[in-house]
C-alpha positions as CSV (number, residue, x, y, z in Angstrom):
1,M,11.7,-14.8,8.4
2,T,12.3,-11.2,9.4
3,S,9.5,-8.7,9.8
4,A,8.3,-6.9,6.6
5,A,8.7,-3.7,8.5
6,D,12.4,-4.3,9.1
7,G,13.0,-4.4,5.3
8,A,10.8,-1.4,4.5
9,G,12.0,2.2,4.2
10,D,10.4,5.0,6.2
11,S,8.4,6.1,3.1
12,T,6.8,2.7,2.6
13,R,5.8,2.5,6.3
14,E,4.2,5.9,6.0
15,I,1.9,4.6,3.3
16,V,1.6,0.9,4.2
17,D,1.6,-0.7,7.6
18,W,3.4,-3.9,6.5
19,D,3.2,-5.7,9.8
20,F,-0.6,-5.1,9.8
21,A,-0.7,-6.4,6.2
22,V,1.0,-9.6,7.2
23,R,-1.4,-10.1,10.1
24,V,-4.4,-9.5,7.9
25,G,-3.0,-11.7,5.1
26,S,-2.1,-14.5,7.4
27,G,-5.5,-14.4,9.0
28,L,-7.3,-14.7,5.7
29,A,-4.9,-17.3,4.3
30,G,-6.0,-20.1,6.8
31,D,-4.0,-23.2,7.4
32,G,-4.9,-25.2,4.3
33,P,-5.8,-28.9,4.2
34,S,-6.0,-31.0,7.2
35,I,-2.8,-33.0,7.6
36,G,-1.1,-34.9,10.4
37,R,2.2,-33.7,11.8
38,A,4.1,-36.8,10.6
39,E,2.6,-36.5,7.1
40,A,3.4,-32.8,7.0
41,A,7.0,-33.4,7.9
42,A,7.2,-36.1,5.1
43,V,5.8,-33.6,2.6
44,V,8.4,-31.0,3.5
45,A,11.2,-33.5,3.2
46,E,10.0,-34.8,-0.1
47,L,9.7,-31.2,-1.6
48,R,13.2,-30.4,-0.5
49,A,14.5,-33.6,-2.1
50,D,12.5,-33.0,-5.2
51,A,13.9,-29.4,-5.5
52,A,17.4,-30.9,-5.3
53,K,16.5,-33.6,-7.8
54,A,15.1,-31.0,-10.2
55,T,18.3,-28.8,-10.2
56,P,20.5,-31.0,-12.4
57,L,17.6,-32.0,-14.6
58,V,16.8,-28.3,-15.4
59,K,20.5,-27.4,-15.9
60,E,21.0,-30.3,-18.3
61,F,17.9,-29.5,-20.3
62,T,18.4,-25.8,-20.6
63,G,22.2,-25.6,-20.8
64,L,22.1,-22.7,-18.3
65,V,25.0,-22.5,-15.7
66,T,24.4,-21.3,-12.2
67,P,27.0,-20.0,-9.8
68,A,28.4,-22.0,-6.9
69,E,26.5,-19.9,-4.4
70,Y,22.9,-20.8,-5.1
71,A,19.6,-19.3,-3.9
72,P,18.2,-21.3,-1.1
73,V,15.0,-23.3,-1.2
74,L,12.4,-22.7,1.6
75,V,9.3,-24.9,2.1
76,V,6.8,-22.6,3.7
77,D,3.2,-22.5,4.9
78,R,0.7,-19.9,3.7
79,A,1.6,-17.4,6.5
80,G,5.3,-17.8,5.5
81,W,4.4,-17.0,1.9
82,V,2.5,-13.9,3.0
83,Q,5.5,-12.7,5.1
84,A,7.9,-13.3,2.2
85,N,5.8,-11.4,-0.3
86,A,5.2,-8.5,2.1
87,D,9.0,-8.3,2.4
88,A,9.3,-8.3,-1.4
89,F,6.5,-5.7,-1.9
90,A,8.1,-3.4,0.7
91,H,11.4,-3.5,-1.2
92,V,10.0,-3.3,-4.8
93,M,7.4,-0.6,-4.0
94,T,9.9,1.8,-2.3
95,P,10.7,3.8,-5.5
96,V,7.0,4.0,-6.4
97,I,5.9,5.2,-2.9
98,D,8.8,7.7,-2.7
99,K,7.6,9.2,-6.0
100,V,4.0,9.4,-4.7
101,I,5.0,11.0,-1.4
102,T,7.3,13.5,-3.1
103,H,4.5,14.8,-5.3
104,R,1.5,14.0,-3.2
105,P,-1.3,16.3,-2.4
106,G,-1.2,17.5,1.2
107,G,-1.8,14.8,3.8
108,I,-2.3,11.8,1.5
109,A,-0.7,9.4,4.0
110,R,-2.9,10.7,6.9
111,S,-6.1,10.7,4.8
112,V,-5.7,7.2,3.5
113,G,-4.0,5.7,6.5
114,A,-1.2,3.2,6.6
115,K,-3.5,0.7,8.3
116,V,-6.1,1.0,5.5
117,T,-3.6,0.3,2.8
118,G,-2.0,-2.4,4.9
119,A,-5.4,-4.1,5.1
120,E,-5.8,-3.8,1.3
121,V,-2.3,-5.3,0.7
122,G,-3.0,-8.0,3.3
123,G,-6.3,-8.9,1.7
124,L,-4.6,-9.3,-1.7
125,L,-1.8,-11.5,-0.1
126,G,-4.4,-13.5,1.8
127,F,-6.3,-14.3,-1.4
128,L,-3.2,-15.2,-3.4
129,S,-1.6,-17.2,-0.5
130,S,-4.1,-20.1,-1.1
131,K,-3.4,-20.2,-4.9
132,V,0.4,-20.1,-5.3
133,L,2.2,-23.5,-5.4
134,G,5.7,-22.0,-5.6
135,Q,7.5,-18.8,-6.4
136,F,11.0,-17.5,-6.9
137,D,11.6,-14.3,-5.0
138,P,14.6,-12.5,-6.7
139,F,14.7,-9.7,-4.2
140,A,15.4,-11.6,-1.0
141,Q,19.0,-11.3,0.2
142,T,20.5,-14.2,2.2
143,A,23.0,-13.6,5.0
144,D,25.9,-14.7,2.9
145,G,25.2,-12.4,0.0
146,P,23.4,-14.0,-3.0
147,Y,20.0,-12.6,-3.9
148,G,16.9,-14.7,-4.3
149,R,15.1,-17.7,-2.7
150,L,12.7,-20.3,-4.0
151,L,9.5,-20.7,-2.0
152,L,7.5,-23.9,-2.1
153,V,4.1,-23.6,-0.5
154,A,3.5,-27.0,1.0
155,P,-0.2,-26.8,2.0
156,N,-1.2,-25.5,-1.4
157,I,0.7,-28.3,-3.2
158,V,-1.0,-30.9,-1.0
159,Q,-4.4,-29.2,-1.6
160,A,-3.9,-29.1,-5.4
161,E,-2.8,-32.8,-5.6
162,R,-5.9,-33.8,-3.7
163,D,-8.2,-31.6,-5.7
164,L,-6.7,-32.8,-9.0
165,R,-6.6,-36.4,-7.8
166,V,-3.1,-37.0,-9.2
167,D,-0.2,-39.0,-7.9
168,P,1.4,-36.9,-5.1
169,T,4.9,-38.0,-5.7
170,D,4.7,-37.2,-9.4
171,F,2.9,-33.9,-8.8
172,R,5.5,-32.6,-6.3
173,L,8.4,-33.3,-8.6
174,W,6.5,-31.7,-11.5
175,V,5.9,-28.5,-9.5
176,C,9.5,-28.4,-8.5
177,L,10.7,-28.7,-12.1
178,H,8.7,-25.5,-13.0
179,E,9.8,-23.5,-9.9
180,E,13.4,-24.7,-10.1
181,T,13.5,-23.4,-13.7
182,H,12.8,-19.9,-12.4
183,R,15.6,-20.3,-9.8
184,V,18.0,-21.3,-12.6
185,Q,16.8,-18.4,-14.8
186,F,17.6,-15.7,-12.2
187,T,20.8,-17.3,-10.7
188,A,22.3,-18.1,-14.1
189,N,21.5,-14.6,-15.3
190,P,21.9,-12.2,-12.3
191,W,21.3,-9.1,-14.5
192,L,17.6,-10.1,-14.6
193,R,17.0,-9.1,-11.0
194,G,18.4,-5.6,-11.6
195,H,16.4,-5.3,-14.8
196,V,13.1,-6.0,-13.1
197,F,13.8,-3.5,-10.4
198,S,14.9,-0.8,-13.0
199,E,11.5,-1.3,-14.8
200,V,9.7,-0.7,-11.5
201,E,11.8,2.5,-11.0
202,A,10.8,3.5,-14.5
203,L,7.2,3.0,-13.6
204,A,7.7,5.2,-10.5
205,A,9.2,7.9,-12.7
206,T,6.0,8.1,-14.7
207,M,3.7,8.3,-11.7
208,D,1.5,11.4,-11.1
209,A,0.0,11.2,-7.7
210,Q,-2.8,13.6,-8.3
211,T,-4.0,11.8,-11.4
212,L,-3.6,8.4,-9.7
213,L,-5.8,9.5,-6.8
214,S,-8.4,11.5,-8.8
215,D,-8.9,9.0,-11.7
216,G,-8.2,5.8,-9.9
217,L,-11.7,5.0,-8.6
218,S,-13.4,5.6,-12.0
219,R,-10.8,3.4,-13.7
220,I,-11.2,0.7,-11.1
221,G,-14.9,0.8,-11.6
222,E,-14.4,0.1,-15.3
223,A,-12.2,-2.8,-14.4
224,I,-14.9,-4.3,-12.2
225,K,-17.4,-4.0,-15.1
226,G,-15.0,-6.2,-17.2
227,N,-13.1,-3.5,-19.1
228,G,-9.6,-4.5,-18.3
229,N,-8.0,-5.2,-14.9
230,L,-6.6,-3.3,-11.9
231,L,-3.1,-3.1,-13.4
232,E,-4.5,-1.5,-16.5
233,A,-6.8,0.7,-14.5
234,I,-4.0,2.7,-13.1
235,S,-1.7,2.7,-16.2
236,S,-1.1,5.7,-18.4
237,P,0.1,5.1,-22.0
238,E,3.7,5.5,-20.9
239,Q,3.2,3.1,-18.1
240,R,1.5,0.6,-20.4
241,E,4.7,0.7,-22.6
242,I,6.7,-0.4,-19.6
243,M,4.1,-3.0,-18.7
244,D,4.3,-4.3,-22.2
245,R,8.1,-4.8,-21.7
246,L,7.4,-6.6,-18.4
247,T,4.7,-8.7,-20.1
248,G,7.2,-9.8,-22.8
249,M,9.8,-10.8,-20.1
250,M,7.3,-12.5,-17.8
251,S,5.8,-14.5,-20.8
252,L,9.3,-15.6,-21.6
253,L,10.1,-16.7,-18.0
254,E,6.8,-18.5,-17.5
255,G,6.7,-20.1,-20.9
256,H,10.3,-21.3,-20.6
257,A,9.5,-22.9,-17.3
258,D,6.5,-24.7,-18.8
259,V,8.6,-25.9,-21.7
260,V,11.3,-27.2,-19.3
261,M,8.8,-29.1,-17.1
262,D,7.1,-30.6,-20.2
263,G,10.4,-31.5,-21.7
264,V,11.9,-33.1,-18.6
265,G,8.7,-34.5,-17.2
266,P,8.1,-37.6,-19.4
267,S,11.5,-39.0,-18.5
268,V,11.1,-38.8,-14.7
269,I,7.3,-38.5,-14.1
270,P,5.2,-41.5,-15.2
271,T,1.9,-39.7,-14.9
272,V,2.9,-36.3,-16.4
273,A,0.3,-36.3,-19.2
274,T,-2.5,-36.8,-16.6
275,I,-1.1,-34.1,-14.4
276,R,-0.8,-31.6,-17.3
277,E,-4.4,-32.1,-18.4
278,A,-5.8,-31.7,-14.9
279,F,-3.6,-28.7,-14.1
280,D,-4.5,-26.8,-17.3
281,K,-8.2,-27.1,-16.2
282,R,-7.2,-25.8,-12.8
283,R,-5.5,-22.7,-14.2
284,K,-8.8,-21.5,-15.7
285,G,-10.3,-20.9,-12.2
286,T,-13.2,-22.6,-10.6
287,G,-16.2,-20.7,-9.4
288,S,-17.6,-17.4,-10.7
289,L,-16.2,-15.4,-7.7
290,D,-12.7,-16.9,-8.3
291,R,-12.9,-15.8,-12.0
292,I,-14.0,-12.3,-11.1
293,V,-11.1,-11.9,-8.7
294,R,-8.7,-13.3,-11.2
295,R,-9.8,-10.8,-13.8
296,L,-9.5,-7.9,-11.4
297,L,-6.0,-8.9,-10.4
298,G,-4.9,-9.5,-13.9
299,L,-4.4,-13.3,-13.2
300,E,-6.1,-14.2,-16.5
301,Q,-3.3,-12.3,-18.2
302,K,-0.9,-14.3,-16.1
303,M,-2.4,-17.6,-17.4
304,A,-2.0,-16.3,-20.9
305,Q,1.7,-15.7,-20.3
306,Y,2.2,-19.4,-19.6
307,R,0.5,-20.3,-22.9
308,D,1.9,-17.6,-25.2
309,G,5.4,-17.7,-23.7
310,A,5.6,-21.5,-24.2
311,I,4.5,-21.2,-27.8
312,F,7.3,-18.6,-28.3
313,V,10.0,-20.7,-26.6
314,R,9.1,-23.9,-28.5
315,A,8.9,-22.1,-31.8
316,V,12.4,-20.6,-31.4
317,I,14.0,-23.8,-30.1
318,D,12.4,-25.8,-33.0
319,K,14.0,-23.4,-35.5
320,V,17.4,-22.6,-34.0
321,G,18.0,-25.1,-31.1
322,M,18.5,-24.6,-27.4
323,E,22.0,-23.2,-27.6
324,R,21.0,-20.3,-29.9
325,F,17.8,-19.8,-28.1
326,N,19.8,-19.1,-24.9
327,T,21.0,-15.9,-26.5
328,V,17.7,-14.5,-25.1
329,W,19.4,-14.4,-21.7
330,T,22.3,-12.1,-22.8
331,G,20.7,-8.9,-21.5
332,P,17.7,-6.6,-21.6
333,E,18.1,-5.9,-25.3
334,T,17.8,-9.6,-26.2
335,L,14.5,-10.1,-24.3
336,P,11.5,-10.5,-26.6
337,S,9.0,-7.7,-26.7
338,K,5.3,-8.3,-26.1
339,D,4.8,-8.2,-29.8
340,E,7.6,-10.6,-30.5
341,I,6.1,-13.2,-28.1
342,Y,3.4,-13.6,-30.8
343,A,5.9,-13.4,-33.7
344,P,9.0,-15.5,-32.8
345,D,10.4,-15.1,-36.3
346,E,10.7,-11.4,-35.7
347,W,12.7,-12.0,-32.6
348,I,14.9,-14.4,-34.5
349,K,15.5,-11.8,-37.2
350,R,16.3,-9.0,-34.7
351,V,18.5,-10.9,-32.3
352,L,20.0,-13.8,-34.1
């Protein structure tokens, strides 16, 4: 993978030392579970094969059609995941950082320090790197042109299957079904990538650097006390409106992936019911520290997106069928709002 700094603009490097963030994040991530070289190679090969096996299963179940040039699958370690996400952050945060720099009080970059913010970003990535099993990165651009890549984090998948005490072969395919659904969502509907980025730009347009700096600490303090999370702590009413749109979209994407994995799973994964039960318990977090960090980062909201989005998707499909449900992928105007996620009939009335 290329260096995060190579993909970052001058403005993002002024605020965040991306290479330092990668070093910090990779150091905190650790190597993961103990595993021999031969076994590790077998895990990587099996994950690649499972991703390929999942592709036609997802396409057949969803009815979505992907282009001939398809986003690649990368099986990575924790450090590879940190690097990939630093690259993505550098790209996505460019319009936000440009906005802050343009309207900043004098010397913000010097007073905060690129290495300090790099350490903060690295700490976040280091924590998350041990939690994520897989991820579709829509912003990566391959050498031959198509955007996006699917990342499967091998050590975390091995750790999870050991912790859950589930069948490794079944679990690996089950994970691939969920992550492959995200790859199909974005590659079958390429407008999604631009829409996500435009929402980030819209957030940047609402940013007021002085307010962000002066009010940020007090709002973060409220988040630590349990009144919201860090995303909400830095959000104005206008920004929350944008976040609500993003929440509706992310609930759709995550819920749709859960519906697909549960719909396809029973036909190809003998122990799928056992895996689902064990995994749902895992999503709730383990120790008290883990729960606190999840709350601060908004990960509890992320878990709700799986549940609420799946309820929405199932309700619509039950009423109108998969083909008409797929109208949801037409464009930004057909995406469900945050409110419609909880009221699928309202989405059906508006769109269908």
